[in-house]
Backbone as CSV, one residue per row, in Angstrom:
resi,resn,N_x,N_y,N_z,CA_x,CA_y,CA_z,C_x,C_y,C_z
1,UNK,2.121,2.800,9.051,1.198,3.742,8.361,1.480,5.185,8.931
2,UNK,1.713,5.220,10.100,2.108,6.719,10.643,3.420,7.192,10.027
3,UNK,4.358,6.298,9.900,5.539,6.744,9.243,5.318,7.183,7.847
4,UNK,4.570,6.350,7.143,4.175,6.701,5.747,3.460,8.191,5.659
5,UNK,2.736,8.316,6.546,1.989,9.659,6.470,2.814,10.765,7.069
6,UNK,3.784,10.495,7.887,4.752,11.405,8.433,5.706,11.985,7.258
7,UNK,6.095,10.884,6.490,7.189,11.146,5.575,6.685,11.832,4.157
8,UNK,5.432,11.740,3.955,4.588,12.389,2.864,3.372,12.963,3.132
9,UNK,3.546,14.100,3.922,2.281,14.892,4.225,1.343,15.448,3.273
10,UNK,1.832,15.494,2.025,1.077,15.958,0.986,0.243,14.821,0.205
11,UNK,0.773,13.682,0.446,0.323,12.449,-0.168,-0.933,11.880,0.570
12,UNK,-1.840,11.027,-0.056,-3.008,10.388,0.643,-2.498,9.058,0.828
13,UNK,-2.395,8.663,2.292,-2.015,7.345,2.535,-3.258,6.723,3.373
14,UNK,-3.815,5.654,2.981,-4.955,5.042,3.537,-4.751,3.589,3.791
15,UNK,-5.278,3.010,4.785,-5.319,1.604,5.085,-6.896,1.187,5.167
16,UNK,-7.163,0.131,4.452,-8.444,-0.399,4.319,-8.464,-1.945,4.654
17,UNK,-9.472,-2.431,5.342,-9.572,-3.849,5.634,-10.559,-4.413,4.561
18,UNK,-10.222,-5.364,3.905,-10.961,-5.999,2.799,-11.445,-7.341,3.368
19,UNK,-12.859,-7.402,3.353,-13.412,-8.749,3.836,-14.414,-9.354,2.737
20,UNK,-14.511,-10.572,2.890,-15.463,-11.384,2.054,-16.470,-11.734,2.824
21,UNK,-17.712,-12.265,2.321,-18.840,-12.712,3.061,-18.499,-13.612,3.958
22,UNK,-18.732,-13.743,5.315,-18.366,-14.795,6.149,-18.632,-16.152,5.756
23,UNK,-19.760,-16.163,4.868,-20.185,-17.547,4.451,-19.051,-18.183,3.273
24,UNK,-18.334,-17.191,2.843,-17.455,-17.640,1.739,-16.366,-18.524,2.248
25,UNK,-16.070,-19.496,1.614,-14.919,-20.426,2.031,-13.492,-20.210,1.704
26,UNK,-13.384,-19.214,1.001,-11.902,-18.798,0.255,-11.093,-18.067,1.315
27,UNK,-11.627,-17.356,2.249,-10.900,-16.731,3.352,-10.026,-15.722,2.706
28,UNK,-10.522,-14.909,1.718,-9.683,-13.886,1.218,-9.860,-12.620,1.979
29,UNK,-9.725,-12.510,3.138,-9.580,-11.263,3.689,-8.208,-10.808,3.639
30,UNK,-8.141,-9.276,3.624,-6.850,-8.602,3.637,-6.823,-7.334,3.761
31,UNK,-5.702,-6.508,3.537,-5.588,-5.120,3.802,-5.288,-4.551,2.439
32,UNK,-5.637,-3.261,2.409,-5.253,-2.597,1.085,-4.553,-1.292,1.540
33,UNK,-3.404,-0.954,1.247,-2.556,0.280,1.553,-2.658,0.920,0.248
34,UNK,-3.082,2.145,0.171,-3.178,3.108,-0.883,-2.154,4.275,-0.676
35,UNK,-1.420,4.483,-1.726,-0.617,5.784,-1.609,-0.739,6.633,-2.815
36,UNK,-1.481,7.780,-2.639,-1.898,8.620,-3.704,-0.740,9.877,-3.647
37,UNK,0.001,10.057,-4.782,0.854,11.033,-4.797,0.163,12.558,-5.191
38,UNK,0.629,13.630,-4.695,0.046,14.919,-4.852,-0.196,15.170,-6.532
39,UNK,-1.238,15.502,-7.053,-1.427,15.900,-8.287,-1.712,14.539,-9.308
40,UNK,-1.843,13.474,-8.446,-2.013,12.160,-9.267,-0.808,11.868,-10.096
41,UNK,0.353,12.221,-9.533,1.723,11.950,-10.238,1.932,10.378,-10.309
42,UNK,2.246,10.035,-11.484,2.707,8.702,-11.683,4.136,8.468,-11.886
43,UNK,4.776,7.322,-11.679,6.218,7.237,-11.924,6.892,6.875,-10.738
44,UNK,8.132,7.381,-10.614,8.938,6.802,-9.425,8.413,7.294,-8.039
45,UNK,8.408,6.587,-7.144,7.922,6.657,-5.802,9.142,7.625,-5.195
46,UNK,8.733,8.705,-4.499,9.600,9.711,-3.866,10.398,8.870,-2.750
47,UNK,11.731,9.174,-2.786,12.599,8.572,-1.767,12.144,8.573,-0.296
48,UNK,11.449,9.624,0.032,10.844,9.841,1.451,9.900,8.677,1.711
49,UNK,9.196,8.335,0.627,8.150,7.129,0.775,8.679,5.748,0.607
50,UNK,9.675,5.637,-0.041,10.198,4.393,-0.504,10.631,3.551,0.735
51,UNK,11.477,4.110,1.552,11.965,3.253,2.738,10.840,2.899,3.731
52,UNK,10.005,3.734,4.156,8.866,3.172,5.013,7.895,2.212,4.373
53,UNK,7.701,2.436,3.111,6.730,1.435,2.431,7.462,0.022,2.087
54,UNK,8.670,0.098,2.039,9.540,-1.121,1.962,9.400,-1.963,3.185
55,UNK,9.749,-1.141,4.260,9.503,-1.484,5.580,8.267,-2.363,6.007
56,UNK,7.215,-1.587,5.585,5.738,-2.048,5.778,5.630,-3.404,5.019
57,UNK,6.097,-3.369,3.674,5.869,-4.781,3.024,6.742,-5.865,3.618
58,UNK,7.838,-5.529,4.130,8.745,-6.551,4.755,8.033,-7.020,6.014
59,UNK,7.401,-6.180,6.747,6.830,-6.550,7.953,5.560,-7.480,7.719
60,UNK,4.843,-7.097,6.630,3.779,-7.943,6.242,4.204,-9.289,5.869
61,UNK,5.423,-9.458,5.199,5.915,-10.756,4.888,6.322,-11.608,6.139
62,UNK,6.930,-10.880,7.039,7.282,-11.556,8.241,6.036,-11.951,9.126
63,UNK,4.923,-11.274,8.894,3.800,-11.683,9.607,3.012,-13.008,8.874
64,UNK,3.593,-13.303,7.632,3.172,-14.435,6.959,2.082,-14.107,5.930
65,UNK,1.971,-12.779,5.565,1.094,-12.410,4.576,1.680,-12.237,3.262
66,UNK,1.019,-12.340,2.219,1.583,-12.294,0.820,1.279,-11.010,0.181
67,UNK,1.959,-9.928,0.560,1.678,-8.534,-0.083,1.992,-8.548,-1.544
68,UNK,1.056,-7.813,-2.256,1.292,-7.623,-3.751,1.237,-6.079,-3.867
69,UNK,2.100,-5.619,-4.691,2.258,-4.115,-5.120,1.678,-3.921,-6.505
70,UNK,0.658,-2.973,-6.488,0.068,-2.564,-7.697,0.533,-1.348,-8.092
71,UNK,0.792,-1.054,-9.518,1.337,0.265,-9.859,0.358,0.654,-10.943
72,UNK,-0.053,1.957,-11.005,-0.898,2.413,-12.141,-0.237,2.201,-13.553
73,UNK,-1.103,1.828,-14.480,-0.545,1.593,-15.837,0.255,2.759,-16.407
74,UNK,0.062,3.985,-16.065,0.619,5.167,-16.565,2.116,5.156,-16.171
75,UNK,2.391,4.583,-14.980,3.679,4.516,-14.637,4.728,3.589,-15.582
76,UNK,4.059,2.764,-16.354,4.895,1.942,-17.149,5.114,2.515,-18.318
77,UNK,4.284,3.583,-18.935,4.545,4.209,-20.185,5.683,4.953,-20.266
C-alpha cells in the first residue's frame, strides 16, 4: 500500500477491511483495495501503478487469499 501511494501521489489509494456479522457462518471477511485515478479517469492503469498493484495481488495469492479485480464499466466502453 505504501508503494502504491508513493507511485501515484495524485491518486486516492485506500485499504478497507470488510467484515461480516460474527454470527454469520460464511466467513466472508476480506479486504478492499481501492485505487481512484485523478479526475475520475477510467481506462488503462498508469504504468507507475501497474507494477506495485500487480505485486500486491501476487502477495495476496501467496498468502492464500483469492483477490478479485473489479474495473469500472466505463473502462470497457
